[in-house]
N, C-alpha and C positions, 0 to 999 in steps of 0.2 A: 550549410547554414539553414536548413529547413526548420520552420517553426511548427510544422504540422505535428500534432500529437503531443507537443510539449506544454507543460503547465506554465501559466503566466500569472503575474499579479493582476488582481481585479482592477487596480487603479494605480496612478502614480503615487498617491498618498499611501496606498498599501505597501508599495516598495519602500518608501521613505520611512514609515514606521517600523517595518521589519528590519531594514538595514541599519537604522538608528538603534534599534533594539540589539542587533548584533554587536554594534560598536559599544553601546552602553552596557557596562557590567561592573564587576568588582573593581576593575581598574579605575572607574569613575568615583564610586561611592566609598570604597575601602582604600585603594592605593593612592589616588590623587590627594586626598586630605593629608595622609601621613607623609607623603613625599613633600608636599608643600610645607608641612610643619618641620620636617628635617632640614630643608634647604632654604630657609630664610623667608618664607611667606611670599609676598607679592612679587619679589624679584624673580623667584622661581616661576610664578604664574606668567610673568611677562615673557620670559624665555620660552616657556611652554607654548604660549600663543604663537610666537615666531616659528617654532618647530612645527606646529600644526599647519601654518601657512605654507612653509617651504618643504615639508616632508610629508605630513599626514594627508593634506588635501590632494597634492599631485598623485600620490600612490593610490589613494582611494579612487580617484577618477580613472586612473589607469586600470585598476582591477575591474571596476564596473564596466568600462569600455570593452575590455577583453571578453568579459562574460556576455555582454549584450551583443557584440559583434559575432561571436561564434555560437551562441545559444547552447553552450555546453558547460559541464562541470570543469574543475581545474585541470584534470588530465586531458579531457576531451577538448578543452579550449586550446591548449598548446598543440594537440594533434591536428586540429582543424586549421589553426593559424600558421603552423610551421611545417606540417606534413606528418603522415602516419608514423614514419620511422625516425623523426627528428628527436635528438636527445633533449630538446627543450621540454618534452613531456615529463621529464624527471622533476621539473619544477612543480608540476601539478601533484606528483606523488609526495613531494616534500610538504606541500600544503595539507594534503589528506593525512599524512602521518602526524603533522603538527596538531591538526584538529583532534585526532584520536588521543594523542598524548595529553594535550591540555584538558580535554573533557574528563579524562580519567582522574586527574587530581582536582580540577576545578569544581567538580560536583561534590567532592569531599568538603572543600572550603565553603561552598554554597550551603551544604548541609549544616554547617555551624550556625548559619543565620536561622535555620529552622529550630535548632536547639535553643537559641537565644529568644526566639518568638515564644517558645513554650515556657521558658523561664520567666519571661516578662508577664505573660498571661497568668502564670502561677503566683505572681505577686512578689517576686524577689526584690523588686524595686520599691515596695511599700515601706513606710516608716517601720522601724523595729528590726530591720536587717542591717548588719554591720558592713562597713566598707570592705573588710577583709573577705567577708562572705561573697560579696558581689565580685571582687577581683579574682576569686578562686573559680568562678563559673567557667572562664575560658580554660584554665589549667585542667580542671576536672573533666571538661568535655573533650579536650584534645588528648588526654591521657587514657581515654576509654575507647578502645577499638569497637566494642559492641554498640555503644551509643552513636559513634560516628558512622558505622556501617548502616545502622538503622536510618539515620537522616540522609545519608548518601544514597541509599536505596530508594527512599521516597522521592528525592529530588530527581534521580535518574528516570524513575517511572513516569513522572510528570513530563519530562522532556521527551521521552519515547512516545508517549500518547499524542503530544502536540505534533511532532514531526510525522508520525505515521498517518495523521489525518490529512496531510497534503499541503500544497502550497497556499491555496486560498482558504480552504476550510480549517486548516490547522495553523500554519505559521502566520499568515496574514491576519486571520481573524483574532488570534490570541495576542499578537503584537498590537493590534488596534485597540485592544482592551488594556493590555499591560502597560504600554507606554504612556497613555493619558493618566492611568492610575499612578504610575511612578512620578509623573510631573505633579499631580495633585498632592501626593503625600510629601514630596520634596518642598513644594511651595508652602504647604502648611507648616512644615518643620522650620522653614526659614522665617515665616511670619511669627512663629512662637519664639524662636531663638533671638530675634531682634527686639523682643519685648523684655528680655532679661536685663537686670540692672548692670551687669558687667559686659554687655554685648559689644560696646563700641571698640575696645581694644582688639577683639576678634575680627571686627569688620575692617579696622585699619590694617590689621595683619594681612588681609587679602588685598587691600587697595593702595597702600602707601609703600612703594618700592624702596628698599634700603640697599643702595648700590654697593655699600661696604660689604654686603653679604654675597655679592656676586663672585663666585669662584669657578674654576674650571670644572670642579666636581658637580656644582649645581647646574652648570650648563649641560654637561653630559647626562645628568639625572633628568633634566627637563626633556631632552631629546629622547631619552629612553622611555620616559613616561608617555610621551606622545605615541611612540612606537607600540608600547604595551596597551595603552588605552584603546587605540583604534584597531588593535589586532591585525596589524599589517602583515601581509605575506603568507597567511594561512589559507587563502582561497575562498573565504566566506563571501567576500564582495564579488568575486568572480562568479560564484554560484548564484548569489542573489541577483547579480546583474544579468545572468543568463535567463532569468524569468521575466525580464523586461521585453516587451515586443520591440522588434528592431526598428520599426518606423513610427512608433507612437510616442516614444519618450527620449529625451535628451539625457544621456548618462551623466554628462558633466554637471548640469544643473541639479539633477537629483542627488548626485554625490555631494555637491556643495551643501545641500540641506542636511544630509546625513552627518557630515563633519560638523556643521554648525550646531546641530542638536546634541551631538556627543560632547563637544567642547562646552556648550552651554550648561549641560547637566553636570559636568565635572566642576565647573565654577560654582554652580548652585550648591553642590554638595559641600564645597568649602565654606560657603556662606551659612549653611545649615550647621556645620560641625564646629567651626572655630568660635563663634559667639558663646556656644555652650561650654566649650573647653576653657575659655578664658573666664567666663562668669563663675565657674566653680573650681577655679584654681588648679586645673589639670595642666599637664605638660604638653605643649603642642608638638614638641620634637620627640614624642613617645615612640615613633617608628610604627611597625606593623601592628602593635598593640593599641594604637590610638582608638580604633573603632571597637575593638573587643575588650579593652581594659579601661582606658581613660574615659571614654564616653559612658560606659555602664556606671563607673564611679560617679560621674556627674549626674546621671539619671537618678541615682539614689538620693541625691541632695535636693532635687528640684520638686516643686509642687506638681502633682500629676505625672510623676516620673514613670509610672507603669504604662500610661497611655503614650507618652512620648517614646519610650523605649520600644513598645510594641510597634508603633508606626515606623520607627527607624529601621528595625530589623525586617519588617515586611518590605520596606523599600529596598533593603539590601538583597532580600530573596528575589524580588521581582527583577532587579537589575541583573542578578546572576542568571536567572531563568531565561531572559531574552537573549543573552549571549550564548548560553549553553545550547539553545535551540539551533542557532546557526552552526555551532560546532558539529552537532550530530547531522545536520543537513548536508554539510560538506561531504561527509562520508557516505550518507545515504544516496545523495545525488550521483556520486561516482558509480556505485554499484547498480543503481537504477538505469543510468545512461549507458554505461559500458558493458554491463553484464545482464541487462534486462531483469534484474531482481525486483520483485514487487516491493513498493515503497514500505508497506507495513512490515514486511519480513526484514528488509534491510535495517530499518530503524530499530526494530526489536532485537535483532541479532547483534548488531554492533553497539547498540546502547548497553546491552547486557555484558558484552565483552569489555566495554569501558568500565562498567560497574565492577566486574571482577578484577580488572587491572588496578582500579582505584582502591580496592580493599587493602593492598599492600601499603598504601599511603597512611592508612589508619594505624598501622603497626610500626612504621618506621619513618621518622622525619628525614632520615638520610635518603630514603627512596623518594620522598616528596621532593627534596632538593634536586635529586638526579633528574626527575621528570621535568621539573620547572626549568632547570638549566638547559636540558636537551632542547626543549621547545623555545624558550626565550633567548638563549645565547647562541643557538646554532640554527634550528629549523626556520624560525620566523625571519631572522635577518637574511639568511640565504634566499628564502622565498621572496622577500620584499625587494632585495637588490636585483634579483633575476627578473621579476615582473617589471620593474622600472626600466631596465635595460632592453628587455624584449619589446615592450610597448613603445618605448622611446625610439628604438633604432630599427625594429623589424616590422611592426605593423604599418600598413599603408597610411602615409601621412595625410593624404587627402580624405580618406574615409574617417580618420580621427577628427580632422579639422571640420568636416561637415557636421559632426555631432555637436560642436561648440556653437554653431550658427544659431542665432535667435535666442541665446542664453546670456546671462549676466557675464559669463566668462569668455564671450566671443572675442573681445578685444585683448584678452590676456592669453590667447592661444600660444603665442611664441614664448611668453614667460613660462607657461606651464611646460612646454616642450623642453625648454632649457633646464627647468627644474627636474623633470623626469629623466632626462638624459644624463645630467651631471650632478646637480646639487643634491637631489634626493639619494642617489646611490652613494655619494660621498658621505652624507650624514649617516646612512645606514651602516656603511663600513666602519665609520668612527664608533658607532654604538657597538658593533660587533667586536672590534678590537679592544674597546674599553671593557666589555664583558669578559674577554679573555685575559684581561690584565696586561695587555700589550700596548695600551695607549694612555 
């Protein structure tokens, strides 16, 4: 558990911004609003918040604790904590594979935001353009492999450059710029959306629970969204936690800030999106097309639609970028720690391999679905439940408890331990079985 020679965050705030950036991504700005729209609005939000408390927060704390305690990447963390020949290190490899698979298709979706930024600046949301023309933007973009590969390549190159620059000079520095920028744009969009004449129904949609819409499907969807949004089980928080100095920071308190920021940004995204959707007569239950079809249709109808659209898609790009950085960092940290590969070489090599893998996504939606299901339905749940059980039952209880001392969570240690040993694994298994169609 030596810290000598290992990169560390320059400050606790640096870790919080970087880790929050890892959690905040397309799951917050794209997926959370459309899932909320599909599953009854505020009742979905209420169940989601409960899932964050009993699933998301306990597992995030566990991941950060494991990384901080061992000072290693996901594979190295299990080697250090369980032994060099322990089969537990397979969990670390699952996380690295999940990060690779997700980044391969995630960067393609993130590239769509670049395409929409270009279209926005080009004036497609100015008066004189038809609704059909705007709605066809998404179809024409996703049906053109060459355009998708172009934007996919730009996005991947930016991610490689940031990760190659290092922990403090690359990841921390850019997250300290990108996260405040994300919040600034998001709050500006909310301020604008609240001024729209039809904003109140959208606000009520987020705030007034309709218990008649509470179904088993909505509960499972909320648990799944918590899982997706926080990217549980892929080792990103183990990796970021390993850059915390062992004696200077409390993992539990820092992890709490990360989860709070991630959840807060998801809620803010809902408050930015739904007043616009309701004001311009769009369908909140549009599904995945809410952000790329319904919102663009609304932008066309509003004053200053070009500026609002540009700001929104920049927001989407920034959120995707902060998450993608952590995905590539998981892979880079493993090869740097375990195989002494220079950081810049590892970031460039495996970023490029992810780019090549992602090219297949631009040609086949079936390939996209395969990669998404492999990661979301199998790798992430397996990783999350394994991390929960390992930290809850195998790590030294006194070492873990000492980390809680002096934090807001000190009096809740036994509750956290109960969650991480029983409640969180059960919830993850329910999500896993539901994804397989067995629940």
